[in-house]
N, C-alpha and C positions, 0 to 999 in steps of 0.2 A: 509454627501457625504467627501472625503477625505480635508482636511483642514477646515472643519469645527469644531465650539467649543461643548463644552459639551450638548449645547440646541440645539442642531441639529433636525432639526424635524424630526416625525417619519415616516416620505415617504419620498424619494429621491427626490428634487426638479424637477419642473417642466421642466428645460431647460437641463437635464442629458438626453443624448442620448443612453436610454436601449437597444437601437437594437445594436448599436455597442460595449457596454461593453460586452452584454451577447454573441455576434459573437466573440470578438476574447478571453473571456473565454471560449468559447466552442472550439475554434480549440487549445489552449492550452491545455485543456482537453482532447484531444486526446490521450496525451501523457499519461494520465490515462487508455484509454482504453487499449491500447497495452500493459501496465504494468499489468493490470488485465487479457488479454486473453492469453499474454505468461506467466504468473506467472501460472495460472489454466490450461492452457491445458495440461499439463503434468499429471494430475491427472487422466484425459480420456485415456491419452497413456499408463499410467503406469504397465497396465496388457499386453500390445501387446509391448513393446520396451522392457521389461524385459524379455520376453521370447525370443524375437528376439536376445538378448545381451547374454542371459543366465545368467542374476542376479539372484542369489539364497539364499544369506545371508542377514540380516536384515540391514548389514554395509553397503552392495553395494547400496541397496534399497534407504538409507537413504542418502548416498551420489549422487545416481541420482537425488532423489528429492531436494537434498539441494545446489548442486554445482553451480546454478546459483548468490545464495547469496551471494557467494565469489566476482562475478562481480558486484552485486548489490552494497556492502561496497565498491570496487572501484570506481565506478561510483558516488557515493556519494561525495566520499573524491574529486573526479575529479572536480565535480560540485563546492565543496566549494574552491579548488584552484582557479579554474579557473572561476567562475561565476562574481565574482566582475571585474574583469579583461577583460573578452571577451561578457560581458553580458549575459541574461537569454536567448534570441531569438538565437542567434548562437548554446549554446549548444544543445538546445531543436532541432534546425535543426541537429546535429551531431546526436543525440540518434535517430530520425526519420531514418536515412540512416541507425544505428544500427541495428534497430528492422528489416527494410528489409534483410540484410546481412545473420543476422542470423538465422532467419527464415526459410532460403534456406539452408544455411547450417546445421541446426538440419535435414531438409527433406531429405537431400541426407548424412546424416554422414555415413560412410560403417561401422564403428566400434563403440564400446564403448569410447573409448579414443576419438573419432573425435566430439561424439556427446557429451560429457561433457565439451570439448573444446569450440563447439558453445555455450553451457547451459551458459559457464560461460561469454564468450564475449556479449550474451544476456543480461547476469544481469548487463553489463555494461548500458548497454542504458536501461533498466528498473529503477536503480540507477540515472541516470539523471534526467530521467521524473520524478520520485517520489519526488525528489529534487525540480526538477527547476517548473515543473508545476503549483502545489498550491503555489508557491513564487510568479511566475509570476502572477496568478490571483489575489493573495490577494496584490500586490501592484499598479495594474490597479482599484481595485475596490472601489466605495466609501465604507464610513463605514458600512452605515446601510444594504448594501447589500452584504458585505464581507461573512459573514457565508455562504449565499447561493451560492455565485459565488465560492467560494472555494468548496463548498460539491459538485458543478459540476463535481470538479475532481473524487471526489467519486462515483458520479453517474456514469461518462464514464467507472472508471475501474468496477463496476459491472456490467456495460452492456458489457465489455470486458469480465467479467469471464463469464455473460450467454450466449454470443455469442461463447466462446470456450466450453462450457457445451453444446450448441446446435448443434455446428459441431462435436465434439464426438459423440452425441447421433445419429445425422443425418449418419454417415461414418459407425456405426457400428451396427444399431438398429436392421439389419436384422440378426444377428449374431444366430444362433440356439441356445434355451434353451439348457442347459447342454452340451455346449460344451466343450470337454477335451482339455487339455493344448496342447496335441499334434496338434488336428485340430484346436486351435488358431493359432499355431506357424508356421502351415505350411499354412496355408491358407493367402488369400489377407489380411485381418485382419492384420494378426500380421507382413506380410512382407512390405505391402505398406501402407494401410490404417491409421496406426498411422503416417508414413510421411504427410501425407496431412493435419493433424491435425497441423502441425508446419508450413507446407511452406505456410498455406492460412494469415498467420501475414503479408505477404509482402503486399496485397491489404490494410489496413487500414494503413501501415507504410507510401505508400506513398500518400495519402491523406493526412497522417498528415504532411509530408515534404513540398509536395505545400500549406498546411495554414498555417504555418509557415512562409513561404517566405511573405506571404502577411501582417503579422499582425505587429504591430511596436514594437519595443522593450519597456520595462517597465519604464514609466518616472521617478521612484526612481532612477533607476540606474542611466538614463540619467544626473538628477541631481547631483548625488554623482560623476559621470564623470567630471563635469565641462559643460556640455552641456544643458544649461538651456534652450536655444530656441528650443531646439528639445524637451526638456521635456513639455516645456507651450504648444507647438502646439498639443502634444498627449494630454494631458490633457483639451486642449481646444474643441478637437475632441470628447472627454467624456462628459463633461461639459457646453461647453461655455466658452468665453473670463472669466468674472467675478470670475467664477468656477474653471479656471486655475490661475489665478493671486492668489486667496487666497490659493488654494492648493500646488503652488509651493511654496512660501511664507514660509507656515508651514512646506515643507519638507526641504528647504534650512536652517532653523532655528535649524534643529535637526543634520545639516551634518557642523556646522560654525569649522574651523580648521581641519577637516577631511580629510584625504588622501584618494586617489582612491581606495585603495585597503588596508585589512586588515590582521595583522599579525593572525596566530591561536593562539598564546602565549598570543596573547588581550583578548581572550577568558576568560581566568583565571584570570583576574582581579575581583576584589571583587564584585562589583555590577554585571559585567557582568555572574559571574561564578553561582551566584544563579538562574538565570533565565537561563542557561546555563543547567544546573544539572536538572532544573524543564523539560525543554523540550526532555532532554535523556531519565528522568526516566518516561514519558509520552508515548515516542519512545518504549520505551521497553516495557513498560506493553500494550501498542496494540497488540504486538508478544505473549508475553508470558500470555496474557490471553487464549490462546491456540485455537482460532479459525480457525487457518489456516490449522492446520493439517485437521479439516473435510475438506476444501477446496482440501489440496496436498494429502489426503488418503482416499478421499470419497470412493474409491472401497473397501479399507480394511475396514473401520470403518463399511459401512453397509454389506459385506459381513459375519464381525463377527455378525450382528443382525440378519443375515438368509436369507439375500438377494441372488439370483442369478446373473451372470453379466451382464443379460439384464436388469432385475429389477433395477441393482443400478445406471446405466446410467439412466435410469429414474428418478430416486432418486434424480442423481444429478442433472439432468434440475430442476427438483421441488428447490432445492436447492438455483441455481441463480435466479429461479422467486423470490422466498421469498425475497431474498436479494435485487431485483431491486426494488421490492414492497416497503418494509420498506426504503430503500433509500430516497425514495419520503417523505414519513415521515419525515425524519431528515430535506429533503430541507423546508418544512412547518413549522419545527420551531425551529431551529436551530438560528434563529435571533428575536424570539419571546421568546422562554422559555428558552435562555443561554446554555453556553457551560457548566458550571459547574453543573446543575441536569442533563443534559443528559448522560454527563460523569458517574456521581455518580449511575444513574438507570442502565447504561449499567454493571457496575461491579458487583453491587448487582445482577442483573438478571442472569446472566451469572454462577455467584458464587451458586446461588440457583439450576439452569438448569444442572451445572455439577453434583454437589451432586447429584439429583434425579437420572442422566445418568448413573453416576457411581454405584449407585443402583441396577439400572437394569439389569446393565452388572453383577451384583454380582450375581443376582438373576435369570441370564440365560433368561430374556427377550426377545422374538422375535418380527418380523414384526413390525406392523406401529406405537406401542407406540414408539418404537425406533426413527421411522422417525419423528415424530412429536417433539420428544425432541430437536434431531438436527436442526427440522426447527425453532424451538423455539429461541434456542440460536442464530442462523442467524437471525432470526429477530430483538431480544435483541442489538446483535453487529453493524447490518447494520443500526439501526436509533439513534446509539450513539456512542460506541467506533472508528468505523469504519471513517465516517466521521469526527468527531468533533474533534479525535486527531491530523488529518492533518490543519483544521481549525487553531486551537490552535499554533501548533508549527510554523504555517506559519504567526502568528500576533505577538507574544510575544515576537521575536527577535527586539532589536533595528536597525535602517535603518543602521548605520554603520558597524555592524556586521552580518548581516542578512544571507549574502549568505556562509559567515564561519560556521555561528552558524546552520544553517539550515542544512549544510552539515553534521555537527557531529551529531546532531540531526537523519537525516536519517540515517547514517551510523548506527549508534548504533541500528536503528531498525532493518537495515538489517541484521547486527549482531546477533540480539537476535531471529531474525526469520531463521537465518540459524541454531544456536542452536537449536531451537524448532522443526524444520523440520528434523535434521540430528538425535534428539534423540526419536522423537515418534518411530519409530519400534524399537529401544530399549528398551526403557521403557515399550511398548506394550508388546514385545516378549522376551526381555532379547537377551542377549549377544551370550550364547550357548557359544562352544567350542571354543576357540579363542586362538591361538598360538602367536601372538603379533600385531603389529599396533597399532593403534587406541583403536582398539577393548579390547587388550590386557591391554592396559594401562590404559581404563577405569573399567577393571575388577579388576585391581590392587587396583586402586583408589578409587572405591565403588563398593565393594562385591557382593552386591546385584542386580545390574545390571545384574550379570549374567542370573537369571532368569527372570528377569523385574520385574514391577507392574500390567500386564496384563491392560484389557482394563477399569476396575473399578478403579484401585489405580490410572492409569494415568490421568482419569478425576478427580480425588477426588484432586489431585496436583495439577490440574489448577484450580480448585474451591479456592484451599487456596490461589493461586498467587491472583486470581480475589478479594478475600476478602482483602489481602493487599493494593490492588492498591484502593479498595475503601477509607480506611485508607488515602492512599496517595492524592487520588484528594480531600477528605474531609479536610486536614488538608493544602495542599499548591496551591491548582489552584484558582486564583483570576477569576472573573466573567470578562469578555471582548467585550460582546455584545455591539453595538451601538459606540464604541468608534472607532474613528482615531487610524493609526499604532503610529502616534507622539503622543498621547495622552497615550495609553499603552506604550510607550517608557518612557516617562515623570513620571507615575506614579511607573517605575519598578527604575527608576536610581536616583528617588529626595531621 
């Protein structure tokens, strides 16, 4: 539990209010559900809005799928700048309102420029939620349960992904097999169906907003702001008076002589810099391992494997189901097996699967073997890198810099995700004939991008990145299971 010593028992104490802890964690994790839904819904809408807006180049396709990440980056930085000043709760409420507003904006967008603007603003909501939801949960969670509770955020992300995939499939599963581009563009599916995919996000956004109004502020943030009585009250509701007194004492011991807010320049102090760099590296690797291209470009990947659009949408639903099932596996083992072994397993498994997937594309393999490999990659990622990265970056940063450091790590994650998402169509298909702009600059800088790497070469590239990630985790990541946040801080800074 919070405030316990290293001899903390293997099970939470009897006085712990488990129902309350799970409830407030689940409410905060609704930000993850909205993050997952809003992030993946575009994958199913892609074949329809691209025809509606007449997007014909790899550059425009990449921009449509990645523009939200600019907003994600901004949202993460805003979270870092304001979370230590305004608190975790208030900014999560703001993110809920943004989710609702932007879902309707995308649904009603009359042209591509408006669509991009609303996607970028929606990205701000994702950036806020992705940074603050796991941070809030980590700060209210007892040490022995922190891995499970922070992993709830990943579970809700996965549920959001599956919900988006189900909504996408249910709205267009009656689309005739072999439908032509002209039919799709002029049908209800191409004119209005994809708009409902975005607009339905407003419903869970309202639930998130109402829930966040009811939960307490983070006790660690309250203590850092000098509101010890309020922090004690929250901790007492979590585990009783004795628990609250012990926990608050340990929290305040790490905040002696600390100010209410932290300057981003303080993150570059030698002892802080090493943990910050590790958090950034893990966040970047979680994206550059390549799995998100499967979610964002599922339609393109499965079409390359020989499936028609109706079968593609069914396969996408299968990816969401496997994602959910293996996230439950992660919930069961993250606090027993530890963070480091799971991260190593995920990196190694993805390296092997991508290598085989690349050879299958190279050999022009079609049909179910490709689906099996994609599902295996998602299973490996869902039980390792997906949840555990969020757990680690939510717990390794010291109390005094957690808000700012988490923001930098999450901002790096979204920047890495933007690069991954924007470059996949270019790596896969090449730049083609470009006269200028970003495409022209990339062609001059990297001439081999003109023709691209193809599907096989692209997945082999991701396999190499996963091998490098395995080395990084093996050499630099310490084990943090069963330790309080204050114990982790002391080990890093001593």
